[in-house]
N, C-alpha and C positions, 0 to 999 in steps of 0.2 A: 391403635398396640398400648396395654398400658402396663407396665411392667414397674416391680415393686423388690427392686434389691435391696439385701440387708446389711447393705455398707454403702455410702454414697461413691467410695473410691472404684465402687464396680460397674458405674455408669458410663466411663468412655468404654469401656471394653466391650459390657452389653452391648450400647449401640455399633460400636466395629461388627458384633458377630453380626447384628442385625440387619445390619448396611450387607453386610455379605451373601450375607441368606435370602432375603428379598431382590436384592439385584439381579443375583444368578438368577430368579426366579422372575423374575421380570425385568429385564433391561430395564425399559423404559417409564418405570417408575419415578415419579420425584419422592424423594427423602426428607424429613426434618423433625428434628428433636426438638420438644416442647416442653418444657415443664409443667409440671401441673399448678392451678393456679390454686393459691393458698383460701380455705374460708373463710378471708373476707372479703376477696374479691368473689368468691361467688357471692357472697349476703348483700353484701351493700352495694355492688356494679350492676343498676336494674338494664343497664342496653350489654350486648353481649360483644357485642363491635365494638372496635376499638373507634372506628372510622366510615359513615356512610356516603357515600355518593352517590346525587341525586338529578340523573342523566333526563335529557325530557324527552327522549323517544330510545327505542331498541336500538338501532346503528350505533348511536354511538357511546348508548351502555356495551356494546360490547368493542367499538376502539377502544376505549378507556380501560376496557379487559384486557387487551393484546397489548396496549401501554406498557401497565403493569407489570405483566406476566413478561415482560421481554426487559423491562427496569432494574425488576424486582424480583427474581423469582422465589424469593422465599417467602411474600406474602400468600394468606392464606384470601382467596378471594370468594366469596360465596353470595350468590344470584339465585330467584327464585325459576323454575320451569313453567311453561306455558301450562295452562289449567282450561279444561271449556267450559265453552259459554257461547254465547248468540250476538250476534251483529244484530241492530234494531234498522232496518231500513226500512227508510220512512216515503210513499209515495207521493210526490210533490204534486204530480198531477191533481189527484185526487186531497191533498190540504185544498190547493187553490181554488179547487171546484167547492168545496165544503166551505170556503174562506177561516181553515183553523190557519191560528198562528202554532208554531214550528215550537216554540217556547214553551206555552201552552199545554200544549202533547206529551213536550216530553215531562214536564211538571206533573201530568196529569199519572204516566206511565209509572214516575218514581211513589207516586203515593199510592197508584194502585198493588204496588209490588210488595206494599207493608215493609220499608223497610231495607228490602233487599236490594241489593247495589244496581247500580247507573249511571256508567262515567262514561266520560268524553275520550274516548283511543284515538292520539295525536299520531298522525300518517302525514309526516312532511306538512304540505300546508290545508290538510283536510282535518275536520272535525269530526270521528265516525260514533256514536252513538251504541257503546257496548253494553250486556249483561254480563256481571262478574258470579251467573250462578249458573253452573247445572244442573242444580234437582228444580229450577221451573219451570211448573203446567206447562208446555209452551200453549194446546189448545186452550185449555178454560182462560190462558192469559188473550189472546186472539179473541178467543169469543166474546168479552169484557163489551159494554156498550161504554160508549162514549157522548156527550154531549156538547154539540157544537155552538156557538156562538146567536145562532139563529132560534135555535129550541129541540133543532135534529136529533135523535139517535143514530150512532153513526156503530159496528161494529170497528174495533180494534184493527181486523184483519182487513178490512177495508180500504188501513190508512198506514199499515204496515206490517213486517215481514220482518220472520227472525231467522237470520241468515247462520247455522251454528259454524262457530270458527275458535280456535283457541287463541287465548290472551293472557299474555304471559302474567302470572303471580306478582312480579315487582312491582307492578303500580301500585305502589304505598304513599301513606301520609303521612310525613314526615315534619314535624313540627308546622304543621298546614304548608307545606312543598308536598305537591304528590307527580309520582315521577318513575322511572324506573330505575331500585336502588340497587347499589351493586357493594355488600355489606364487605368491609375488608379490616380483616386483625393482620396488626400492622406489621406484629413479632419482631421488636427491636426494631424496624427504622420509623423515626418521625413520620407523623401525622403532617408537619408542614413540609419535610419532603415530598411528601408523597403528591400534597398541593399545588408544590410548588410546580413538579413533574406535571402535572394535568393541567393548569393553567401556562404552561410555559407553552400549549401547543395552540394555536389562534384556532381555531371551531372549537373547539374544547371551554376556550379560559370564560367565557362570559354565559356559557351553556348551563355547565354544571354545578351544581350548590355542591355544599357538603352539612355532615352534622353526623352526628355520634357519642362517644366518651369523653373523649378530645377537648371536644367544645366546652362537654357541661362540666368538666375537670378546668379549662382558664377559666370560665366564669365562678367556679369555686373558692380557685387563686384568688381572682380578683378582688370576691365579695370579704374572703378570707384577711389578706393583708389591711384592705378598706379598715375593715371591725381591729384588725389590729393594733393600726395607726390612729384611729378615735379613742381605742382604751388607753392608748399610752400618750395621749393630750387630754383627756379628762384627765388622767391620774397626775400627770406633771399640775393638771392646774389646783388641784387637790394638796398637793406635796407641796406645790406653793405658799398656801394658805396654812398649813398646817407648821413647815417649817420659818415661815414669814419673810421668804427670802426666793429671789427668782433661781439663786445657781447653785444653792443643793440636793433641789430637786432632779439638776442633769447629774449630780454622781448617780443618785439612786438609776437613774432610768441608760448613763450610758454603760450598762453590763449589761440591758435585756436585752440588746441586736448580738451582743458578743455567746450569750447561750444560745440565744435564734440560731444561730449562723452555726456551732458548733454542733446543736441539736438536727440541723437541715446536714450537714457533712457526715453522720454517723448515721443515719438516716439511710444517705445516698450510698453508703461505702458497705451495709447493712442486708440493701438492695430493696428497701422499703419502700414506697411512698405518699406522699406528701395527700394523706386523704383528712376524714373530718378526725381520725380519730386518733392519728396524729398528732391534729391543728389540737385539740383537745390538751392532748398532752403538753404541749406547747405552753397553753393558756397556762395549765396548772403550775408547773416547771416556774413560768415568770412572777405568780404571782406569791411563788413561796421564796424564791432567790428574791425578789424586791420586800418580801417581810423582813427579811434577816436585815439587809441592808438599811431598813428603817427604823428597825430597833435601832440600831450600833449610833446611827446617826443622831437619834434622838434623843440617846443614854449622854452624846458627846457634848451635844447640846447643852441640857442640864450641867453638865458637871462644868462648864464653861461661866452657865449664869452663875452660878457655885462660886466662882472665882477660880477656879482651875483653869492653870494656861495651857493651851492646844494641847501641847505635848505629852502634859500628864493628862489632859483628859483623855486621849485617842490611847493613851497606855492602859487607863486605867477601865475602859470603856472595854478594847479589848481582850481582858482579862478578864471581864464579868462577862460579855457575852461572847466567852469562850465554848462554853458548855452550850449553850440554847442554841447557837447556829450550828454546831458541830451535829450536834442531838437529833434537829429539827431534820436536817437532812438525811444520816443515815439510819432515824427511824422508817424517814422517807422510801431510802433506796432499799435498804435489807425488809422492806416490808411487800415493795414489787416485786423484786430480784427472783423470789421462787418461780414466776410464771415465765421466767425465760427459761430454762429447765425443760418444760412440759412441751405435750405437741401437741394435747384434746384440743375441741374447738373451745373452750375460751379463752386458751394459748392468744388462740391464734388471734383471737379479736383482740388482746389487750396490748400482744406484743406493740403494736405500732404508736400504743397508751405510750407503754412503758418506755420504752428506747428513749423520745427524749427527754422524757422525768429524767431520769438515771443522767444521761449526758449532761446534762444543760445544770441538773444539781452539784456532778462531779466539778465543775468550772464555775459555776454559781458564789459553792461555798467560798474556793478560792478567791474568786474573786472580793467577797463578800470580809474575807478575814483579813486580805493582805491590799490589795489596792484601792477597797473605797478607803480608808485612815487615806493613804497618802494621795489621792484624788481630793478628799477632805479639806486637808491640811494647803493642796496648793486652790483651791479655791474658796476655802473660805475666808 
């Protein structure tokens, strides 16, 4: 049920009315409120599910379903129903008579199907070939001729039989892992907590594998922080060469983690996540505040080389760079701020980028104006 209230304050009242109405008509129903996904999440998230649990067989998949329903009733679990297909039953006696290799015959069947699915369905310790295709022309397939190693031609209906069966559609391949897939929308339950709960069961700990958005986001965050670390190291080396000192670059770089921390706190407080757009915004913000500090320190160094004392150089540099630093930050902030008050697609895509820029520049400007001179005097 989708509802669009005129005022956000109406949501709790509307939710109470819906619960009363629906539970009165359907007492056994389970209801939960989910806010709509943003356009950014819709466009940038390729996978629809936060966590995907891959079980080796149907029994263990159902065991996981029961376990999660009991421990986390607020989870949204999705797995595909059964589909019509065929079980490929091989006549082992005929294979022995014609001296036909089982693997070679299955390879021929795959070739004959022309790309249609032939998989091995695990039933306990047994592996059963199944055709995941309900549109197969059974008679035409069974009348296909197979040539043995001895050069004899044999119809497939002498070697195999197709038995109608129900095959779980949940057999999928995810990250080169095949099995019965249980798709989970975590609904604010951390994916790590769900995985730990499953791995606490000895019979499921080694059998189940995991995939989904959580895995991709973890890799993305690791790569992002690695890139950021490499950028900071390279920037330090460049500044050390420019300033001809090892301590002065530290003054510039010390404000970067402070501004990044403030940006992450603002993202968290505003209910946004760390994604590609917000990471780009953090890089842009860091570049601007570093540039402001470099300009100020460079001017202080020039004034000291011209004979000014350290206090005089800091004072004069502060006066000369005050307007340029403030104008750089304020023009950027004022240019992007209007997007915060819009609600269209463009705004939803850009707000995660704009938020860290504004938050980081506000704190970074104050650091460049007041704390950078103090650190310079202490370390120079």
